[in-house]
Phi, psi and omega in degrees: 000124178312148187299319185293328183288318177295324177295318171300321179286329174289325170300316181296316180298322180294323178297313180293324176296318178300330181272013190294165174209165186210153178236143176225131178252119174290162175299155181291138173247124180283139183250118172068203180268153170284172184218144179263127191243130175271099186260087182057034176099357176251129176286137176224135175262128182253142174228141171250129185233155181240142180210136180261140178236133175245120176248118184242135179241153180229132182223132177291135169234177179304323180276005184112182189289145171234158177220146181234147186241134172235126184245121177249148183237114190252143169242129186236143164268134178236128177246130189239150167279119176294343181284327186245349188054046180232146178296149172249320173201164175216142186226125176283123184271321178189155182223134179253137169275110189270326197199131168232105186135174184263339187242161177098162186287158179281097177295127180093358176296339186259004181289131184227163181219165181203145168281145185247305180175180183245124175249096185062243185266011181226160175235128176273140174216166179226138176228123196048243177254016186254112180279155171202151179247130175234155186295135182290342179286321187210001173080016180283155188290128177246334180199163181202186181294319177305312175300316175300314185290324183303311186286333183225086187296342180291346177269006177300115180089355182261346185288146194295149172271331184272122182300336182291347178282350175271141173211195184217132179209088186053028185156173176286125176238143183211166172260118181279182180298334180266009179078002170293146183246135187231162168232141176239119189217156179085158174299343178267356182066038187296146180258139173208154173303151177233141175229121181302140180302144180288154181285143177297138184285143181254119175292130182252115177228242184297186188297324184295335182283348171283100195294118178286160182300129171285146176296149175292140174087201188263099183280155186286138183266115187238357180224115189221158173274135181212125181060032180083002185226168178269140178232138182236154170247089195222159160285174169303304178300326179292324178292324183290320178291331181295317184285357178259083196221067188288336181247013172079013184286321181299320178287319183288325183224085191300340182289348172290339182293138181299150187232118182274007162087199188302327188267002183297127169255109190254143171239173186269141178228139174265137181257142181256127183248134172233157181255125187231158170218076178292339179229241177267349184230140175271139173211164175265146182207153171296133176236347180200158168226131188238126182294140177286110183301131183065019181284160182291161175243136179235133180284120186045047178290143175196147187284148176285123182258154177300131183306136177068019188218163177255019176253153187287152183267122180269124181298137182295153170092331183198162182290154185154184179215154174257139191231125165279141175201171185255154180261333179204167175259355180264192182295340173284356185288149184222152182286134181230162177223137182238130167266125176268134182271189184300334184260012178061033170258157177297120169269324170199166176221134175232129171279131172252156181288058187216148165270154183282098183265125176292167185298335179265013180287176179304318179215097177303152179287137179236156186225141172239146176246131175242164184309332180233356180220160169251131184254123186237131174239133174192191183252146166247118174262122179232159183250130173237095185075241174259005189256133178259114176271122175245122181235134189277122180237150178247126181236130171255118190236138175269114182288354173273320183245352184080002180292145183229154166223145191218156178220134170272110184296319183290326178272347178063049186201163170297153178292000000 
């Protein structure tokens, strides 16, 4: 090969290298809470994620090499089979062009999204300040702010700029710029005035009926009815406080019993209830707590509750109870579940790939019940040097056997 030809090829290769480009994807961020969606009778677990993509290109100029950087912000919907904890499909809902150039703030870097709720064959969500409805079958777009205004011109320029003004109540609900409240419901997206439901009235009678202030978040369920008796999951001091119940407040409102917190090692106690009438009205109260001899001990133990309820979740197929607890108190600690049989003996214990997230955590642990599975979504927090890495995991658990299947949402792989 002539020397001049070899030189030209070398120069061309150097030119191509100078014009090289690259793409970098940041880890996915889960947006808001996951949602259990009914797709034509089939349960699907939906997760909304946000991911930044950086594209950088280099081009030679007479003054030397120059580079340009484009930052994109992607929002993706992921649908999972809750029985197997495996993905079914992913659809890109929206992408923002965040930045073109090397300097300046990343426009759109603060944009967030969240799932709102299901109305028939559609699921409402909000990304940034824009509401949109997508199909339960595949996530395709069915409605958005433009469609709402087109059907209802009186809302032009009136949709809220604050995404927190959007909510869900059997459809999309929002407060317009003039503080009027509306609901968009049904396949035709009909508009109607909206009034939030009234708070349930509380009957006031004896001292116990004066409802005390509830703890914020999801307080631990530690006192339940089981086999026609009251059963507690307490430390010694907690049980002693529970039995000090002159006005029946601890029995009526178990969250008023002292809580020794994350370091509490709890055992099972049988409660004795008596009916009294010290004045004009009869009521029940706890009069004693008796430890279950030889019963198991649980670190930060509490009963698994039915979602949205203050009742314990009974495992299907046989009498018993399910208990949440921790494996350790340090950074290696994990959330675990134990099934107690009808005699309150351990049937099985499973450690989950989740950290025990309290209700004020970045993403509190949530539970859904299916006929044959429990579906749990929460975070696994691990430490890398000085950095805490939080990764959302989906866990599908068989309450009869304790068998689990799990998926790391951020990494798109089993844990």
